Every structure is written in structure tokens, then in C-alpha cells.
C-alpha positions as YAML, in Angstrom:
chain: A
units: angstrom
residues:
- id: 1
  name: MET
  ca: [-17.64, 28.46, -28.21]
- id: 2
  name: ILE
  ca: [-14.83, 25.81, -28.70]
- id: 3
  name: PRO
  ca: [-11.81, 27.66, -30.37]
- id: 4
  name: ARG
  ca: [-11.47, 26.33, -33.78]
- id: 5
  name: ALA
  ca: [-8.01, 25.47, -35.44]
- id: 6
  name: LEU
  ca: [-8.99, 27.14, -38.67]
- id: 7
  name: TYR
  ca: [-9.66, 30.83, -37.05]
- id: 8
  name: PRO
  ca: [-6.25, 32.08, -37.61]
- id: 9
  name: GLU
  ca: [-5.91, 30.87, -40.92]
- id: 10
  name: LEU
  ca: [-9.33, 32.43, -41.90]
- id: 11
  name: ASP
  ca: [-8.22, 35.68, -40.55]
- id: 12
  name: ILE
  ca: [-5.09, 35.63, -42.84]
- id: 13
  name: ARG
  ca: [-6.95, 34.67, -46.04]
- id: 14
  name: LEU
  ca: [-9.52, 37.50, -45.52]
- id: 15
  name: ARG
  ca: [-6.64, 40.05, -45.21]
- id: 16
  name: GLN
  ca: [-5.16, 38.56, -48.51]
- id: 17
  name: PHE
  ca: [-8.25, 37.70, -50.68]
- id: 18
  name: PRO
  ca: [-11.18, 40.03, -51.64]
- id: 19
  name: ALA
  ca: [-13.55, 37.01, -51.10]
- id: 20
  name: VAL
  ca: [-13.10, 33.96, -49.01]
- id: 21
  name: ALA
  ca: [-15.85, 30.68, -49.38]
- id: 22
  name: LEU
  ca: [-15.84, 28.64, -46.23]
- id: 23
  name: LEU
  ca: [-17.23, 25.37, -46.90]
- id: 24
  name: GLY
  ca: [-18.43, 22.61, -44.42]
- id: 25
  name: PRO
  ca: [-21.33, 20.32, -43.84]
- id: 26
  name: ARG
  ca: [-24.31, 21.73, -42.23]
- id: 27
  name: GLN
  ca: [-23.98, 22.49, -38.35]
- id: 28
  name: SER
  ca: [-20.01, 21.83, -38.59]
- id: 29
  name: GLY
  ca: [-19.90, 25.58, -36.97]
- id: 30
  name: LYS
  ca: [-19.37, 27.72, -40.03]
- id: 31
  name: THR
  ca: [-21.68, 30.61, -38.91]
- id: 32
  name: THR
  ca: [-20.47, 30.65, -35.26]
- id: 33
  name: LEU
  ca: [-16.75, 31.02, -36.38]
- id: 34
  name: ALA
  ca: [-17.75, 33.46, -39.13]
- id: 35
  name: LEU
  ca: [-19.49, 35.66, -36.59]
- id: 36
  name: GLU
  ca: [-16.74, 35.10, -33.87]
- id: 37
  name: LEU
  ca: [-14.25, 36.36, -36.56]
- id: 38
  name: ALA
  ca: [-16.42, 39.30, -37.64]
- id: 39
  name: ARG
  ca: [-16.87, 40.55, -33.89]
- id: 40
  name: HIS
  ca: [-13.07, 40.70, -33.40]
- id: 41
  name: ARG
  ca: [-12.22, 42.58, -36.49]
- id: 42
  name: LYS
  ca: [-11.72, 46.26, -36.75]
- id: 43
  name: LYS
  ca: [-13.87, 46.50, -39.97]
- id: 44
  name: GLU
  ca: [-17.62, 46.60, -39.50]
- id: 45
  name: ALA
  ca: [-19.60, 43.16, -40.88]
- id: 46
  name: VAL
  ca: [-22.95, 42.53, -41.82]
- id: 47
  name: TYR
  ca: [-24.43, 39.02, -41.86]
- id: 48
  name: LEU
  ca: [-27.16, 37.57, -44.15]
- id: 49
  name: ASP
  ca: [-28.63, 34.19, -43.87]
- id: 50
  name: LEU
  ca: [-29.76, 33.34, -47.27]
- id: 51
  name: GLU
  ca: [-32.22, 30.94, -46.10]
- id: 52
  name: ASN
  ca: [-34.01, 33.64, -44.20]
- id: 53
  name: PRO
  ca: [-36.77, 35.38, -46.30]
- id: 54
  name: ALA
  ca: [-36.17, 38.82, -44.79]
- id: 55
  name: ASP
  ca: [-32.44, 38.60, -45.33]
- id: 56
  name: ARG
  ca: [-33.02, 37.35, -49.10]
- id: 57
  name: ARG
  ca: [-35.43, 40.45, -49.60]
- id: 58
  name: ARG
  ca: [-32.72, 42.84, -48.82]
- id: 59
  name: LEU
  ca: [-31.00, 41.18, -51.92]
- id: 60
  name: ASP
  ca: [-33.83, 42.11, -54.16]
- id: 61
  name: ASP
  ca: [-31.68, 44.59, -55.66]
- id: 62
  name: PRO
  ca: [-28.22, 43.39, -54.75]
- id: 63
  name: LEU
  ca: [-26.40, 46.05, -56.72]
- id: 64
  name: ALA
  ca: [-27.64, 48.66, -54.64]
- id: 65
  name: TYR
  ca: [-27.52, 46.70, -51.28]
- id: 66
  name: LEU
  ca: [-24.01, 45.82, -51.87]
- id: 67
  name: TYR
  ca: [-23.19, 49.47, -52.98]
- id: 68
  name: ALA
  ca: [-24.44, 50.49, -49.29]
- id: 69
  name: GLN
  ca: [-22.19, 48.04, -47.82]
- id: 70
  name: ARG
  ca: [-19.13, 49.23, -49.14]
- id: 71
  name: GLY
  ca: [-16.27, 49.49, -46.43]
- id: 72
  name: ARG
  ca: [-17.82, 46.52, -44.43]
- id: 73
  name: LEU
  ca: [-17.14, 42.59, -44.53]
- id: 74
  name: VAL
  ca: [-20.37, 41.23, -45.96]
- id: 75
  name: ILE
  ca: [-20.95, 37.64, -44.68]
- id: 76
  name: LEU
  ca: [-23.37, 35.44, -46.94]
- id: 77
  name: ASP
  ca: [-24.48, 32.26, -45.33]
- id: 78
  name: GLU
  ca: [-25.85, 29.48, -47.23]
- id: 79
  name: ILE
  ca: [-24.90, 30.83, -50.57]
- id: 80
  name: HIS
  ca: [-26.31, 28.07, -52.72]
- id: 81
  name: ARG
  ca: [-29.90, 29.57, -52.09]
- id: 82
  name: MET
  ca: [-28.97, 32.50, -54.39]
- id: 83
  name: PRO
  ca: [-26.44, 31.17, -57.06]
- id: 84
  name: GLU
  ca: [-27.26, 34.05, -59.06]
- id: 85
  name: ILE
  ca: [-25.45, 36.33, -56.81]
- id: 86
  name: PHE
  ca: [-21.79, 35.27, -57.74]
- id: 87
  name: ALA
  ca: [-21.76, 37.60, -60.84]
- id: 88
  name: VAL
  ca: [-22.92, 40.61, -58.73]
- id: 89
  name: LEU
  ca: [-20.16, 39.80, -56.23]
- id: 90
  name: ARG
  ca: [-17.62, 39.85, -58.98]
- id: 91
  name: SER
  ca: [-18.88, 43.17, -60.20]
- id: 92
  name: GLU
  ca: [-18.84, 44.64, -56.70]
- id: 93
  name: ILE
  ca: [-15.55, 43.30, -55.82]
- id: 94
  name: ASP
  ca: [-13.99, 44.92, -58.72]
- id: 95
  name: ALA
  ca: [-15.62, 48.25, -57.83]
- id: 96
  name: ARG
  ca: [-14.34, 48.03, -54.41]
- id: 97
  name: ARG
  ca: [-10.86, 46.97, -55.66]
- id: 98
  name: ARG
  ca: [-10.68, 50.14, -57.97]
- id: 99
  name: ALA
  ca: [-12.10, 52.12, -54.92]
- id: 100
  name: GLY
  ca: [-8.83, 50.72, -52.83]
- id: 101
  name: GLU
  ca: [-10.45, 48.21, -50.99]
- id: 102
  name: LYS
  ca: [-8.26, 45.01, -51.99]
- id: 103
  name: ALA
  ca: [-9.10, 42.40, -49.32]
- id: 104
  name: GLY
  ca: [-11.66, 41.27, -46.77]
- id: 105
  name: GLN
  ca: [-14.78, 42.09, -48.77]
- id: 106
  name: PHE
  ca: [-16.93, 39.19, -48.53]
- id: 107
  name: LEU
  ca: [-17.06, 35.92, -46.61]
- id: 108
  name: VAL
  ca: [-19.33, 33.28, -48.30]
- id: 109
  name: LEU
  ca: [-20.53, 30.01, -46.33]
- id: 110
  name: GLY
  ca: [-21.71, 27.18, -48.15]
- id: 111
  name: SER
  ca: [-22.62, 23.75, -47.14]
- id: 112
  name: ALA
  ca: [-21.56, 21.76, -50.32]
- id: 113
  name: ALA
  ca: [-18.29, 21.54, -51.97]
- id: 114
  name: LEU
  ca: [-18.65, 21.18, -55.65]
- id: 115
  name: ASP
  ca: [-22.07, 22.90, -55.76]
- id: 116
  name: LEU
  ca: [-20.38, 26.24, -54.55]
- id: 117
  name: LEU
  ca: [-17.06, 25.42, -56.46]
- id: 118
  name: ARG
  ca: [-19.19, 25.30, -59.91]
- id: 119
  name: GLN
  ca: [-20.95, 28.28, -59.27]
- id: 120
  name: SER
  ca: [-17.92, 30.65, -58.24]
- id: 121
  name: SER
  ca: [-15.21, 28.97, -60.14]
- id: 122
  name: GLU
  ca: [-16.19, 30.97, -63.23]
- id: 123
  name: SER
  ca: [-17.72, 34.20, -61.93]
- id: 124
  name: LEU
  ca: [-14.96, 34.83, -59.05]
- id: 125
  name: ALA
  ca: [-11.88, 33.16, -60.44]
- id: 126
  name: GLY
  ca: [-8.83, 34.85, -59.17]
- id: 127
  name: ARG
  ca: [-11.01, 36.77, -56.55]
- id: 128
  name: VAL
  ca: [-11.85, 34.06, -54.06]
- id: 129
  name: ASP
  ca: [-9.94, 31.68, -51.84]
- id: 130
  name: PHE
  ca: [-11.62, 28.47, -50.30]
- id: 131
  name: LEU
  ca: [-11.19, 26.96, -46.97]
- id: 132
  name: GLU
  ca: [-13.07, 24.03, -45.54]
- id: 133
  name: LEU
  ca: [-14.11, 23.66, -42.01]
- id: 134
  name: THR
  ca: [-14.58, 20.17, -40.72]
- id: 135
  name: PRO
  ca: [-16.66, 19.07, -37.70]
- id: 136
  name: LEU
  ca: [-14.30, 19.19, -34.38]
- id: 137
  name: GLN
  ca: [-10.99, 17.36, -34.69]
- id: 138
  name: PRO
  ca: [-8.98, 15.68, -31.74]
- id: 139
  name: GLN
  ca: [-6.36, 18.70, -32.01]
- id: 140
  name: GLU
  ca: [-9.32, 21.16, -31.01]
- id: 141
  name: VAL
  ca: [-10.49, 19.47, -27.99]
- id: 142
  name: ALA
  ca: [-8.86, 18.37, -24.60]
- id: 143
  name: ALA
  ca: [-6.85, 14.94, -24.69]
- id: 144
  name: ALA
  ca: [-9.07, 13.53, -22.17]
- id: 145
  name: GLU
  ca: [-12.27, 14.14, -24.55]
- id: 146
  name: ILE
  ca: [-10.79, 12.35, -27.47]
- id: 147
  name: ASP
  ca: [-12.67, 9.27, -26.93]
- id: 148
  name: ARG
  ca: [-15.84, 11.30, -26.53]
- id: 149
  name: LEU
  ca: [-15.07, 12.93, -29.64]
- id: 150
  name: TRP
  ca: [-14.51, 9.66, -31.39]
- id: 151
  name: LEU
  ca: [-17.78, 8.49, -30.04]
- id: 152
  name: ARG
  ca: [-20.00, 11.16, -30.87]
- id: 153
  name: GLY
  ca: [-18.33, 12.89, -33.77]
- id: 154
  name: GLY
  ca: [-17.14, 16.61, -34.24]
- id: 155
  name: PHE
  ca: [-20.39, 18.51, -35.02]
- id: 156
  name: PRO
  ca: [-20.55, 20.84, -32.06]
- id: 157
  name: ASP
  ca: [-24.06, 20.25, -30.70]
- id: 158
  name: SER
  ca: [-23.45, 16.39, -30.84]
- id: 159
  name: PHE
  ca: [-20.04, 16.69, -29.05]
- id: 160
  name: LEU
  ca: [-21.50, 19.06, -26.34]
- id: 161
  name: SER
  ca: [-24.57, 17.34, -25.70]
- id: 162
  name: ASP
  ca: [-25.01, 16.53, -21.94]
- id: 163
  name: THR
  ca: [-25.17, 12.78, -22.36]
- id: 164
  name: ASP
  ca: [-24.43, 10.05, -24.91]
- id: 165
  name: ALA
  ca: [-28.16, 9.48, -25.33]
- id: 166
  name: GLU
  ca: [-28.96, 13.20, -25.99]
- id: 167
  name: SER
  ca: [-25.95, 13.38, -28.46]
- id: 168
  name: SER
  ca: [-27.39, 10.08, -30.24]
- id: 169
  name: ARG
  ca: [-30.84, 11.58, -30.69]
- id: 170
  name: TRP
  ca: [-29.29, 14.77, -32.01]
- id: 171
  name: ARG
  ca: [-27.52, 12.77, -34.71]
- id: 172
  name: GLN
  ca: [-30.53, 10.68, -35.59]
- id: 173
  name: ALA
  ca: [-32.48, 13.92, -36.26]
- id: 174
  name: PHE
  ca: [-29.48, 15.49, -38.24]
- id: 175
  name: ILE
  ca: [-29.64, 12.38, -40.33]
- id: 176
  name: ARG
  ca: [-33.25, 12.78, -41.07]
- id: 177
  name: SER
  ca: [-33.08, 16.41, -41.51]
- id: 178
  name: TYR
  ca: [-30.48, 16.08, -44.27]
- id: 179
  name: LEU
  ca: [-32.50, 13.44, -45.98]
- id: 180
  name: GLU
  ca: [-35.87, 15.02, -45.87]
- id: 181
  name: ARG
  ca: [-34.87, 18.69, -45.96]
- id: 182
  name: ASP
  ca: [-31.22, 19.49, -46.75]
- id: 183
  name: ILE
  ca: [-30.35, 17.18, -49.85]
- id: 184
  name: PRO
  ca: [-33.67, 18.19, -51.67]
- id: 185
  name: GLN
  ca: [-32.63, 21.91, -51.29]
- id: 186
  name: PHE
  ca: [-29.68, 21.09, -53.42]
- id: 187
  name: GLY
  ca: [-31.86, 20.10, -56.39]
- id: 188
  name: ILE
  ca: [-30.94, 16.29, -55.91]
- id: 189
  name: ARG
  ca: [-33.73, 14.34, -57.04]
- id: 190
  name: VAL
  ca: [-33.09, 10.91, -55.22]
- id: 191
  name: PRO
  ca: [-35.47, 9.55, -52.91]
- id: 192
  name: ALA
  ca: [-34.76, 9.86, -49.22]
- id: 193
  name: GLU
  ca: [-34.85, 6.45, -48.45]
- id: 194
  name: THR
  ca: [-32.54, 5.29, -51.14]
- id: 195
  name: ILE
  ca: [-29.94, 7.82, -49.80]
- id: 196
  name: GLU
  ca: [-30.55, 6.40, -46.27]
- id: 197
  name: ARG
  ca: [-29.84, 2.95, -47.39]
- id: 198
  name: PHE
  ca: [-27.08, 3.65, -49.36]
- id: 199
  name: TRP
  ca: [-25.54, 5.97, -46.54]
- id: 200
  name: THR
  ca: [-26.01, 3.00, -43.96]
- id: 201
  name: MET
  ca: [-24.28, 0.55, -46.46]
- id: 202
  name: LEU
  ca: [-21.39, 2.59, -46.76]
- id: 203
  name: ALA
  ca: [-21.38, 2.86, -42.80]
- id: 204
  name: HIS
  ca: [-21.08, -1.32, -42.74]
- id: 205
  name: THR
  ca: [-18.05, -0.94, -45.22]
- id: 206
  name: GLN
  ca: [-16.16, 1.99, -43.58]
- id: 207
  name: ALA
  ca: [-12.45, 2.23, -44.97]
- id: 208
  name: ALA
  ca: [-13.24, -0.50, -47.30]
- id: 209
  name: LEU
  ca: [-12.76, -0.62, -51.23]
- id: 210
  name: PHE
  ca: [-15.89, 0.78, -53.08]
- id: 211
  name: ASN
  ca: [-17.42, -1.92, -55.05]
- id: 212
  name: ALA
  ca: [-20.22, -0.31, -57.11]
- id: 213
  name: GLN
  ca: [-21.62, -3.44, -58.53]
- id: 214
  name: ARG
  ca: [-21.94, -4.84, -55.03]
- id: 215
  name: PHE
  ca: [-23.91, -1.63, -53.94]
- id: 216
  name: ALA
  ca: [-26.08, -1.76, -57.28]
- id: 217
  name: HIS
  ca: [-26.86, -5.27, -56.73]
- id: 218
  name: SER
  ca: [-28.19, -4.65, -53.23]
- id: 219
  name: LEU
  ca: [-30.03, -1.30, -54.20]
- id: 220
  name: GLY
  ca: [-31.39, -2.74, -57.46]
- id: 221
  name: VAL
  ca: [-30.21, 0.01, -59.54]
- id: 222
  name: GLY
  ca: [-27.38, 0.48, -62.17]
- id: 223
  name: GLY
  ca: [-23.66, 1.28, -61.68]
- id: 224
  name: HIS
  ca: [-24.00, 4.78, -62.71]
- id: 225
  name: ALA
  ca: [-26.82, 5.25, -60.14]
- id: 226
  name: VAL
  ca: [-24.65, 4.11, -57.39]
- id: 227
  name: ALA
  ca: [-21.67, 6.45, -58.41]
- id: 228
  name: HIS
  ca: [-24.21, 9.44, -58.50]
- id: 229
  name: TYR
  ca: [-25.29, 8.45, -54.93]
- id: 230
  name: LEU
  ca: [-21.61, 8.44, -53.69]
- id: 231
  name: GLY
  ca: [-21.08, 11.75, -55.52]
- id: 232
  name: ILE
  ca: [-24.04, 13.37, -53.53]
- id: 233
  name: LEU
  ca: [-22.47, 12.31, -50.47]
- id: 234
  name: VAL
  ca: [-18.72, 13.47, -51.35]
- id: 235
  name: ASP
  ca: [-20.04, 16.55, -52.42]
- id: 236
  name: LEU
  ca: [-22.12, 17.37, -49.43]
- id: 237
  name: LEU
  ca: [-18.78, 16.56, -47.41]
- id: 238
  name: LEU
  ca: [-20.25, 13.64, -45.60]
- id: 239
  name: VAL
  ca: [-18.17, 10.86, -47.13]
- id: 240
  name: ARG
  ca: [-14.27, 10.96, -48.22]
- id: 241
  name: ARG
  ca: [-13.53, 9.22, -51.53]
- id: 242
  name: LEU
  ca: [-9.84, 8.52, -50.84]
- id: 243
  name: GLN
  ca: [-8.15, 7.59, -54.25]
- id: 244
  name: PRO
  ca: [-5.34, 5.14, -54.85]
- id: 245
  name: TRP
  ca: [-1.89, 6.12, -55.20]
- id: 246
  name: THR
  ca: [-0.70, 4.91, -58.62]
- id: 247
  name: ALA
  ca: [2.82, 4.89, -60.59]
- id: 248
  name: ASN
  ca: [4.47, 2.91, -62.94]
- id: 249
  name: LEU
  ca: [6.13, 0.55, -60.48]
- id: 250
  name: GLY
  ca: [5.88, -2.69, -62.46]
- id: 251
  name: LYS
  ca: [3.38, -3.90, -59.89]
- id: 252
  name: ARG
  ca: [-0.47, -4.18, -60.31]
- id: 253
  name: LEU
  ca: [-2.22, -1.62, -58.13]
- id: 254
  name: VAL
  ca: [-5.67, -1.21, -56.80]
- id: 255
  name: LYS
  ca: [-7.54, 1.18, -58.85]
- id: 256
  name: SER
  ca: [-10.90, 1.44, -56.83]
- id: 257
  name: PRO
  ca: [-10.92, 4.13, -53.99]
- id: 258
  name: LYS
  ca: [-11.66, 3.64, -50.38]
- id: 259
  name: ILE
  ca: [-14.61, 5.23, -48.79]
- id: 260
  name: TYR
  ca: [-15.07, 6.74, -45.42]
- id: 261
  name: LEU
  ca: [-17.83, 8.18, -43.58]
- id: 262
  name: ARG
  ca: [-15.88, 11.50, -42.43]
- id: 263
  name: ASP
  ca: [-17.73, 11.95, -39.21]
- id: 264
  name: SER
  ca: [-17.23, 9.09, -36.79]
- id: 265
  name: GLY
  ca: [-20.62, 10.28, -34.74]
- id: 266
  name: MET
  ca: [-22.58, 9.87, -38.12]
- id: 267
  name: LEU
  ca: [-20.93, 6.33, -38.70]
- id: 268
  name: HIS
  ca: [-22.12, 5.22, -35.33]
- id: 269
  name: ALA
  ca: [-25.55, 6.62, -35.42]
- id: 270
  name: LEU
  ca: [-26.08, 5.01, -38.82]
- id: 271
  name: LEU
  ca: [-25.18, 1.84, -37.21]
- id: 272
  name: ASN
  ca: [-27.23, 2.41, -34.09]
- id: 273
  name: LEU
  ca: [-24.08, 2.35, -31.75]
- id: 274
  name: PRO
  ca: [-24.97, 5.07, -29.11]
- id: 275
  name: THR
  ca: [-22.35, 4.22, -26.36]
- id: 276
  name: LEU
  ca: [-18.61, 3.66, -26.24]
- id: 277
  name: ASN
  ca: [-19.00, 0.01, -25.19]
- id: 278
  name: ASP
  ca: [-21.63, -0.22, -28.37]
- id: 279
  name: VAL
  ca: [-18.70, 0.78, -30.72]
- id: 280
  name: LEU
  ca: [-15.99, -1.26, -29.04]
- id: 281
  name: GLY
  ca: [-18.03, -4.35, -29.24]
- id: 282
  name: HIS
  ca: [-18.78, -4.06, -32.77]
- id: 283
  name: PRO
  ca: [-16.64, -5.21, -35.73]
- id: 284
  name: VAL
  ca: [-16.58, -1.59, -37.30]
- id: 285
  name: ALA
  ca: [-14.65, -0.14, -34.22]
- id: 286
  name: GLY
  ca: [-11.35, -0.52, -36.00]
- id: 287
  name: ALA
  ca: [-12.15, 0.95, -39.33]
- id: 288
  name: SER
  ca: [-13.94, 3.43, -37.33]
- id: 289
  name: TRP
  ca: [-11.09, 4.64, -35.60]
- id: 290
  name: GLU
  ca: [-8.80, 4.47, -38.69]
- id: 291
  name: GLY
  ca: [-11.25, 7.15, -40.46]
- id: 292
  name: PHE
  ca: [-11.51, 9.08, -37.14]
- id: 293
  name: ALA
  ca: [-7.51, 9.22, -37.08]
- id: 294
  name: LEU
  ca: [-7.21, 9.81, -40.81]
- id: 295
  name: GLU
  ca: [-9.47, 12.73, -41.03]
- id: 296
  name: ALA
  ca: [-7.44, 14.39, -37.94]
- id: 297
  name: VAL
  ca: [-4.34, 13.93, -39.97]
- id: 298
  name: LEU
  ca: [-5.74, 15.44, -43.28]
- id: 299
  name: ALA
  ca: [-7.26, 18.33, -41.15]
- id: 300
  name: ALA
  ca: [-3.79, 19.24, -39.89]
- id: 301
  name: ALA
  ca: [-2.07, 18.73, -43.16]
- id: 302
  name: PRO
  ca: [-0.68, 21.71, -45.04]
- id: 303
  name: ASP
  ca: [-2.26, 23.18, -48.02]
- id: 304
  name: GLY
  ca: [-1.34, 21.51, -51.31]
- id: 305
  name: ALA
  ca: [-0.97, 17.99, -49.59]
- id: 306
  name: ASN
  ca: [-2.46, 15.48, -51.65]
- id: 307
  name: PRO
  ca: [-4.09, 12.35, -49.66]
- id: 308
  name: TYR
  ca: [-3.90, 8.86, -51.22]
- id: 309
  name: PHE
  ca: [-4.08, 5.03, -50.16]
- id: 310
  name: TYR
  ca: [-1.56, 2.53, -51.43]
- id: 311
  name: ARG
  ca: [-2.66, -1.16, -52.01]
- id: 312
  name: SER
  ca: [-0.96, -3.76, -54.52]
- id: 313
  name: ALA
  ca: [-2.79, -6.66, -55.93]
- id: 314
  name: ALA
  ca: [-0.46, -8.80, -53.52]
- id: 315
  name: GLY
  ca: [-1.82, -6.98, -50.49]
- id: 316
  name: GLN
  ca: [0.80, -4.70, -49.80]
- id: 317
  name: GLU
  ca: [-1.01, -1.62, -48.27]
- id: 318
  name: ILE
  ca: [-0.49, 1.84, -46.75]
- id: 319
  name: ASP
  ca: [-3.46, 3.42, -44.81]
- id: 320
  name: LEU
  ca: [-2.49, 6.92, -45.97]
- id: 321
  name: VAL
  ca: [-0.09, 8.33, -48.46]
- id: 322
  name: LEU
  ca: [0.38, 12.14, -47.79]
- id: 323
  name: GLU
  ca: [1.90, 13.45, -50.75]
- id: 324
  name: LEU
  ca: [3.59, 16.66, -49.57]
- id: 325
  name: SER
  ca: [5.23, 17.38, -53.10]
- id: 326
  name: ALA
  ca: [6.27, 15.53, -56.11]
- id: 327
  name: SER
  ca: [9.02, 14.04, -54.50]
- id: 328
  name: ARG
  ca: [8.02, 14.13, -50.61]
- id: 329
  name: ARG
  ca: [5.62, 11.45, -49.41]
- id: 330
  name: TRP
  ca: [4.95, 10.32, -45.77]
- id: 331
  name: ALA
  ca: [3.18, 6.85, -45.13]
- id: 332
  name: PHE
  ca: [0.77, 6.46, -42.29]
- id: 333
  name: GLU
  ca: [-0.67, 3.53, -40.66]
- id: 334
  name: PHE
  ca: [-3.57, 3.60, -38.12]
- id: 335
  name: LYS
  ca: [-3.95, 0.79, -35.58]
- id: 336
  name: LYS
  ca: [-6.73, 0.97, -32.76]
- id: 337
  name: SER
  ca: [-4.49, -1.34, -30.59]
- id: 338
  name: LEU
  ca: [-2.48, -0.20, -27.52]
- id: 339
  name: SER
  ca: [0.35, -2.52, -28.92]
- id: 340
  name: PRO
  ca: [0.51, -1.41, -32.57]
- id: 341
  name: ALA
  ca: [2.66, -3.38, -35.23]
- id: 342
  name: VAL
  ca: [2.80, -3.13, -38.96]
- id: 343
  name: GLU
  ca: [3.02, -5.95, -41.34]
- id: 344
  name: LYS
  ca: [5.80, -6.73, -43.68]
- id: 345
  name: GLY
  ca: [3.65, -5.53, -46.39]
- id: 346
  name: PHE
  ca: [3.56, -1.87, -45.20]
- id: 347
  name: HIS
  ca: [7.27, -1.95, -45.32]
- id: 348
  name: ILE
  ca: [7.44, -3.18, -48.80]
- id: 349
  name: ALA
  ca: [4.95, -0.41, -49.72]
- id: 350
  name: CYS
  ca: [6.91, 2.44, -48.23]
- id: 351
  name: ASP
  ca: [9.78, 1.29, -50.06]
- id: 352
  name: ASP
  ca: [8.01, 0.99, -53.27]
- id: 353
  name: ILE
  ca: [6.75, 4.96, -52.85]
- id: 354
  name: LYS
  ca: [10.03, 5.96, -51.61]
- id: 355
  name: ALA
  ca: [8.29, 7.30, -48.17]
- id: 356
  name: GLU
  ca: [10.31, 10.04, -46.48]
- id: 357
  name: ARG
  ca: [8.87, 8.96, -43.06]
- id: 358
  name: ARG
  ca: [6.97, 6.02, -41.81]
- id: 359
  name: ILE
  ca: [4.42, 6.91, -38.83]
- id: 360
  name: LEU
  ca: [2.22, 4.45, -37.20]
- id: 361
  name: VAL
  ca: [-0.68, 6.18, -35.30]
- id: 362
  name: TYR
  ca: [-2.33, 4.61, -32.23]
- id: 363
  name: PRO
  ca: [-4.44, 5.54, -29.16]
- id: 364
  name: GLY
  ca: [-1.87, 5.55, -26.65]
- id: 365
  name: ARG
  ca: [0.22, 8.44, -25.03]
- id: 366
  name: ASP
  ca: [4.05, 7.74, -25.80]
- id: 367
  name: THR
  ca: [5.99, 8.45, -28.90]
- id: 368
  name: TYR
  ca: [8.52, 5.75, -29.63]
- id: 369
  name: PRO
  ca: [10.71, 4.10, -32.43]
- id: 370
  name: GLY
  ca: [9.45, 0.96, -34.18]
- id: 371
  name: THR
  ca: [11.16, -1.36, -36.54]
- id: 372
  name: ASN
  ca: [12.58, -0.41, -39.84]
- id: 373
  name: GLY
  ca: [12.50, 3.34, -39.40]
- id: 374
  name: VAL
  ca: [8.74, 3.33, -38.21]
- id: 375
  name: GLU
  ca: [7.83, 6.28, -35.84]
- id: 376
  name: VAL
  ca: [4.98, 5.18, -33.57]
- id: 377
  name: MET
  ca: [2.96, 8.06, -32.40]
- id: 378
  name: PRO
  ca: [-0.22, 9.12, -30.59]
- id: 379
  name: LEU
  ca: [-2.74, 10.75, -32.66]
- id: 380
  name: LEU
  ca: [-2.27, 14.36, -31.67]
- id: 381
  name: SER
  ca: [1.59, 13.97, -32.26]
- id: 382
  name: ALA
  ca: [0.73, 12.41, -35.78]
- id: 383
  name: ALA
  ca: [-1.49, 15.62, -36.46]
- id: 384
  name: ARG
  ca: [1.04, 17.90, -35.32]
- id: 385
  name: SER
  ca: [3.77, 16.28, -37.41]
- id: 386
  name: ALA
  ca: [1.37, 16.62, -40.61]
- id: 387
  name: ALA
  ca: [0.95, 20.12, -39.71]
- id: 388
  name: ASP
  ca: [4.75, 20.65, -39.90]
- id: 389
  name: GLY
  ca: [5.32, 18.72, -42.83]
...
């Protein structure tokens, strides 16, 4: 098992809250992490996979079953399969609290963001905390393996494949499984071929502004349908919808979001780019690396940090505005080049938002000062800086 950076934080949250919800796309390593944490805790744990009929039958009388598990950490995997369990969890959490069991009662795992949030926000308000487990990030692998991580993406089975060809086959199978099996399980009534085509179109426009009408015209549907398709992939934690930073600056600012496929390996699979040479020879290479680096920085960013991008109608742009508080903003620019430089518009944009730091992230090894206060940093250094922010 690759040690996950989220492990210490998950352990801390379970010592603070009665229930913790660990969210992340399928196959990102949630179950492995949960079981590893349970194995090292003094408190006995019980694990139920709610996609397993035998485990679901144990919850035919959930109150009786959970009562019998008092004093144990109960791990409920694929919680979306039994949304009705949330009301029972609320009752059981309160009963355990009255008995003196304040924290570490339940760990629930889910493969979709808003699907789980909608169910739990009403029933478990004040009783549950949320964490997101992303696929593997650069700070979780050896520095020499970062290019392999960029190519294959961070899903552990893909990253750890013996060859690039095997990794590519795994990702193609993963995409088919999501389209044919997983998405319908969430009650989503959209043809698999439509979602696949839309997902592939997003891959071709990685890191670009989202133009709903362009997608609607290509797919032969309305704008509302396109927004629905995008929402599906965002909720499944497969796509990031990065919102623009806005303020009353006396400038016209772009209002459309930027769209990123969150895992570079899935991006490359959808574009049929099985090797690093294929990626480097494709026009998407720069946008792919931008998304890869952006996800690494956001995965490291502290709780409460809000991500945006900045672009004015005049073309002044910042790839990532990390708002650490109402008065503290850091500006990140991502360049695939080993001799990176920023445009004049970046400095103007930084002045507009009153950026506290200006960080240029590149795939090199050295940190050095650039012009006008820019700090040029390798990706891992930038992620560490974000974590310390």
C-alpha cells in the first residue's frame, strides 16, 4: 500500500467527530485507506460493503445491528446504496453520545460528492465531517515517478500497473465500467454513449472556458442538458469546475468556469494517449500538465482555502487564485516549460487581486526568484507551500 497523505488527517477527524464521510471517486483507494486505519486503531472495527448483498442483509434491522456494534468503529462502504441508513445513524450517534462514546463511531465511504452530501446534510448535521480522498498526488510518490503519475494518473491500480499498456487497458476498462455500471447506479438517466461523448469532448478542451452552447450544438441537445451532464461528472468527482474570481474592480471579468478532468490518466485514456511520448506530442500536453499541477496544489491546500481562476476581458489571467482568507490570496501560474516565464498580464492580474504571493510552477528541480516578485518553484515545492499557507 502506498502511504496516503490523508491518513493522519482522517485519524484526527475520527478522534474529533462521531462520524466522518470519506468521499472520492471509485477505485481511488478509500476502502484500502479505511481498512488500514482501522487495523492500526485500538478500537475494534467492523466493515460492511453495501454493494455486497450479504453485508446489506446484516442491516435488515439496522437499529439492532448497530446497537450490537457499540464500542466499535463501523465502516460503511458505498453508502449511497442505502441512503435510508442516515436517519438510523443519527439516532445511533446520539445514543452512543449519551452513553459516553463521543467520537470515532462511524466512517462512511462514498463515490460521489453531492449525492452523499444531500443525504447526510439533513440527517447528520453537526455530527459528521467530510474529507475527500483524491487519486494519488505527486507528493505521495517518489520524485522520480512524477512523470509516470502524470501519464497514468493517480488511481492506484493504473499507477501501479507493470507497463504503460496495462495501465492504459485498466483505464479504458474503468471508463467503460463507469459509463455502463456505476453512473446508472446513482439513478442517472442519461445514455452511456452521450456521457462518453461529452466526457471526451471535455478532454479535448482541458483547461478551457466552458462554452455550454458549443457543447449543446455538437451534442444536439439544449443548454440545460449540457449543464446537467457537466454536473454529473462534477458530482462524481471526475471533473473540476473552477469558478472565476470576481470583484468590483471596474474591469470586465470572465464569468464562465474553466473545466478540468481531475485525473490526468483519465484525460489521456479518453484521448487515446497511452505513452508519455504520445502525450508530449499532442496539443493537450500543456493543458494536461496544468490540470495535473493544479490538482496537486489543491490537494495540499489547507481546509477553507477557496480556489478560483482570474481572467479579464483584456486577457489578463491567473491560472489559480488560492484564497486563503478574505484578505489573503496567492496567485499560481503553471508552465510545462523548463524555462518558464509569465506574461505581463499575469502581473497586472496579481495587482488587481492584491496577491500576497506570485508562484510560477514548472517541472524543473530548482526554486529561484523570477521578476517582479515571482517565485519559480518545482511542483512539489509549490504543493508544500500551499500546505503551509
